[in-house]
Structures are given as C-alpha cells and as structure tokens.
C-alpha positions in Angstrom: 111.2 84.1 100.6 108.8 86.4 102.6 105.3 86.6 101.3 104.7 90.7 100.4 102.5 93.4 102.2 99.0 92.8 101.3 98.4 95.3 98.6 95.6 98.1 98.2 93.7 100.5 95.9 92.7 103.6 97.7 89.7 106.2 97.8 90.4 109.3 99.9 88.2 111.8 101.2 85.3 109.7 103.1 83.3 112.0 105.1 80.4 109.5 105.9 79.2 105.8 106.3 76.8 106.4 103.5 80.0 107.1 101.7 81.5 104.3 102.9 78.6 102.0 102.1 78.4 103.2 98.3 82.6 102.5 98.2 82.2 99.0 99.7 79.7 98.2 96.7 81.3 99.7 94.5 84.5 97.3 95.5 82.3 94.3 95.4 80.2 95.4 91.5 83.9 95.8 90.4 85.1 92.2 92.1 87.9 94.5 93.8 88.0 92.5 96.4 88.5 89.4 94.6 91.9 90.6 93.6 93.5 89.9 97.1 93.8 93.9 98.1 92.2 95.6 100.3 90.1 99.0 100.0 92.1 102.1 102.1 89.3 104.6 102.4 91.2 107.8 103.5 89.5 110.4 105.9 91.4 113.9 106.0 92.5 115.5 109.1 94.5 118.6 108.9 95.7 121.3 111.7 92.6 123.4 110.6 89.6 120.8 110.6 90.8 118.7 113.4 93.3 121.1 115.5 91.4 124.5 115.2 88.3 122.7 114.1 87.7 125.0 111.4 86.2 124.6 108.3 88.6 124.7 105.3 88.7 126.1 101.9 87.5 122.5 100.4 84.5 122.2 102.9 83.1 119.5 105.4 82.1 117.4 101.9 86.0 116.6 101.7 87.5 117.4 105.0 85.4 116.3 108.3 85.4 119.4 110.7 85.8 118.9 114.3 85.6 115.9 116.7 82.0 115.2 115.9 82.6 115.3 112.1 85.5 112.9 112.5 84.3 110.4 114.6 81.2 109.8 112.4 83.3 109.7 109.3 83.1 106.1 109.2 81.1 103.0 111.1 81.6 101.9 113.9 81.9 98.3 113.3 85.3 98.0 112.3 88.0 96.0 111.9 87.0 95.0 108.3 89.4 92.1 106.4 88.2 94.1 103.4 88.4 97.7 103.8 91.5 99.7 105.9 90.2 102.9 108.0 92.9 105.7 107.4 93.4 108.9 109.0 95.1 111.2 106.2 97.0 114.0 108.5 98.5 117.0 107.5 100.2 118.9 110.6 100.8 122.5 110.4 104.0 123.2 108.9 105.3 126.0 111.0 104.6 123.7 114.2 105.5 120.1 112.8 108.8 121.1 114.8 107.5 121.5 118.4 107.4 117.5 119.7 104.1 118.3 121.9 102.6 119.6 119.0 103.2 116.3 117.0 102.0 114.2 120.4 99.0 116.2 121.0 97.8 116.2 117.4 98.1 112.4 116.7 96.7 112.1 120.6 93.7 113.7 119.3 93.2 112.0 116.0 93.7 108.5 117.6 91.1 109.1 120.4 88.8 110.9 117.8 88.9 108.2 115.2 88.9 105.3 118.1 85.8 103.3 117.0 86.6 103.3 113.4 90.7 104.0 112.8 93.2 101.4 111.6 96.2 103.6 110.1 97.5 107.2 110.3 99.1 108.3 106.8 101.5 111.4 107.1 101.5 114.0 104.4 103.8 116.3 103.7 105.7 115.5 107.2 109.2 116.8 106.4 111.4 113.7 107.2 113.6 114.3 104.5 115.1 117.4 106.4 114.4 117.0 109.8 115.8 114.3 112.1 113.3 114.3 114.6 110.5 113.0 112.0 111.6 109.6 112.0 111.7 109.0 115.5 108.4 110.7 115.7 107.2 107.7 113.3 108.5 105.2 116.0 106.7 107.2 118.9 103.7 106.9 116.9 103.6 103.1 116.1 104.3 102.6 119.8 101.9 104.5 121.2 99.0 103.6 118.9 99.7 100.1 117.1 98.0 101.4 114.4 99.2 100.8 110.6 101.6 104.1 109.8 101.4 105.2 105.8 104.1 107.8 105.2 104.4 110.0 102.0 107.3 110.7 100.1 106.0 113.7 98.8 107.3 115.9 95.7 110.4 117.8 98.3 111.6 114.6 99.6 111.7 112.7 96.3 113.2 115.7 94.9 116.0 116.4 97.6 117.2 112.7 98.3 116.4 111.0 94.7 115.5 107.3 95.0 119.0 105.9 96.6 118.5 108.5 99.2 115.0 108.3 100.1 116.0 104.1 100.9 119.1 105.3 103.2 117.2 108.1 105.1 114.5 105.9 106.5 117.3 103.3 106.8 116.4 101.6 110.3 113.0 103.1 110.6 111.3 101.8 108.0 110.4 98.9 110.0 107.7 101.5 111.7 106.5 102.2 108.1 103.6 99.7 106.9 103.3 101.6 103.5 105.4 104.1 101.7 103.5 106.1 99.1 105.0 108.0 96.5 103.2 111.1 95.7 105.3 113.6 93.9 101.9 115.2 93.1 100.5 115.6 96.3 96.7 117.2 95.5 98.0 119.5 92.4 96.2 117.3 89.4 99.4 116.8 87.7 99.4 113.4 86.0 101.2 110.7 87.1 104.7 110.4 85.3 105.4 106.6 85.1 108.9 107.5 84.0 110.3 109.6 86.5 108.5 107.4 89.5 109.7 103.7 87.9 113.4 104.4 89.9 111.9 105.3 93.0 109.6 102.1 93.2 112.5 100.4 91.8 114.4 101.2 94.6 112.2 100.7 97.2 111.5 97.3 96.2 115.1 96.5 96.2 115.8 98.0 99.2 113.3 97.5 101.7 112.0 94.6 103.3 108.6 94.2 101.4 107.3 91.7 103.7 107.3 94.4 106.4 106.8 97.6 104.0 104.2 97.7 101.0 105.1 100.3 98.1 102.2 102.4 96.9 101.9 105.3 94.8 99.7 108.5 94.0 98.8 111.7 92.3 97.0 112.3 89.4 95.1 109.2 89.2 91.8 108.0 87.7 90.5 105.6 85.5 91.9 106.7 82.6 95.1 107.3 84.0 95.1 103.6 85.1 94.3 102.0 82.2 96.8 104.0 79.8 99.7 104.1 82.4 99.8 101.6 84.6 99.8 98.5 83.0 103.6 98.2 82.6 104.2 99.3 86.0 102.0 96.7 87.2 103.4 94.2 85.1 107.0 94.9 86.7 105.7 95.7 90.2 102.4 93.4 90.3 102.3 93.9 94.2 102.1 98.0 94.2 99.3 99.7 95.6 98.1 103.2 94.8 95.4 106.1 96.0 93.5 108.5 94.5 91.9 111.8 95.6 91.9 115.1 93.8 91.0 113.7 90.6 88.0 111.8 92.1 86.2 115.5 93.9 85.7 117.6 90.7 83.6 120.5 91.7 79.9 120.1 91.1 77.2 122.3 90.4 77.0 123.7 94.0 80.7 124.7 93.7 81.4 121.8 96.4 83.8 119.0 95.8 82.4 116.0 97.2 83.5 112.4 96.2 82.0 111.7 92.9 80.7 108.0 92.5 80.2 107.9 88.7 84.3 108.9 88.8 85.3 106.9 91.7 83.2 103.6 89.8 85.1 104.3 86.4 88.7 104.4 88.9 88.0 101.0 91.1 86.5 99.3 87.8 89.8 100.3 86.0 91.9 98.9 89.0 89.9 96.1 89.2 90.4 95.4 85.0 94.1 96.4 85.7 94.5 93.5 88.7 92.8 90.8 85.8 
C-alpha cells in the first residue's frame, strides 16, 4: 500500500520573517513538528495586491502589497523540512477566463516569491464549471514545478457534490498535491463536520492519497479543533487543515494582523489532537 501524502497544519496570513520565526517557535513549543506534519505558511496574493500592487481593505498587516512586500514576506533560506511556504492566490474573477492573464499572474507570483516559494494555492478558481481551469493547473505544475493546493470552494461543493468533485478532477488530480475543502472561505462560518464528511470520504475513496493529500479549512480555531475534529481525525488521521480568518481578529488599531495568542492556542489544540 502506498504511503499517504505528508499532512500539514496551516496558518494563513503571514507577512514577515519575524512572524514566520514566531510561528516556527510556536510549532516547536507545542511539539507540532513531532507529529510527522509540516507547518504550511500561507502568504496572500490577490489580483489587487500582487497584480495591481494596491493595498486592499484588509491592509498590509494581512496581505503583502507589491513585489517588495511579497518577496520579503518570508525568509530567503528555504527549503525547510518542517515548513512549507505557499502563495494563496486569488485571481480576478472577471479576468480569470483570459489565458494570458492567468499565465502572467502566476509568472509574477513565481518570480516575486522565488527565494522562498514552495507551493501555490488557488482559491475560488472556477474549475468546477470552466473546462480551461484544470488544464491551467497542468500548465502551472509543468512551468513552475511547485506543489499545487486546490481549494474546493463552497460553489464547487454545492454544484458538484462529493462524487462530482472527484469525477470533475479526473485525470487532472495527478497535478494537484492537496485538495482543500473550504465551504466558508473567509466568512467565519463554523466548520460543519456532518456536511463536510461525505466530501472527505469520497476524496479518500476516489483519489490516490499518496499523490493528493486531503485538507479542510473554514471557521477553524483552537476551540473548533478541540470540539469538532476528534471524530473526524479518528476516521481520517492523515487529514490536513488550515486556519485563517479566525486567527485575524481586529486589534485596537482596527487592523487584522495574525493574533499570536489565538494562533498558539490553535497550534496547541492541533498538536494535542494528534497525540
């Protein structure tokens, strides 16, 4: 039997090497690295912040802006065996159908993140109803050699349902390193395990898990990890997960940087769950 793809615990919204160092320290403190998992560090890359190079409504504390911000979001001493640096990309929905735009966006992200970039995650990509998108994933894999994380967002999950998701991926699943089920996508809606489980079950049944890892996201924090995930992880011990919005509450200045106290609790809950 083939060994399953190595699993991860993710933290998204990293913007500086100092933040990275703190997260790696927390992962060591909570003994997360000893659980045969890596820490996925997500760096946001949207059309506005990395194509137009303009600050978005969330600010530079969450979304690095421009080439300098993106290039300097993480240290330049990669690769690491314990962490994986992932650009979380969100292409402009009105332009994503343009092949040249897609290629230019990826080229720019690849060049700007070159010192540290190990993977690209595609959020809200309309692969569920646009035949060109899965071919685009094949192109990205071939042209960059990076690991690919594909979000199965709420729209895709609602339209395709569990069996349809796997059927839709078909042969293109070989280009996807991690399939991430995320029905919330930043809305803060609490994880619905009962609704999510059929998708996870179908993915484990229909995909080669030595090639494509299965992950979940959406409304996760320490409390949700402790309360909602034990039965799920008992059934699917190699499941990966990622948190973002719940780790970025507003601070006194009205900004939403990564809150390290909340993040430490999330990492501690994750490590405890894996014991």
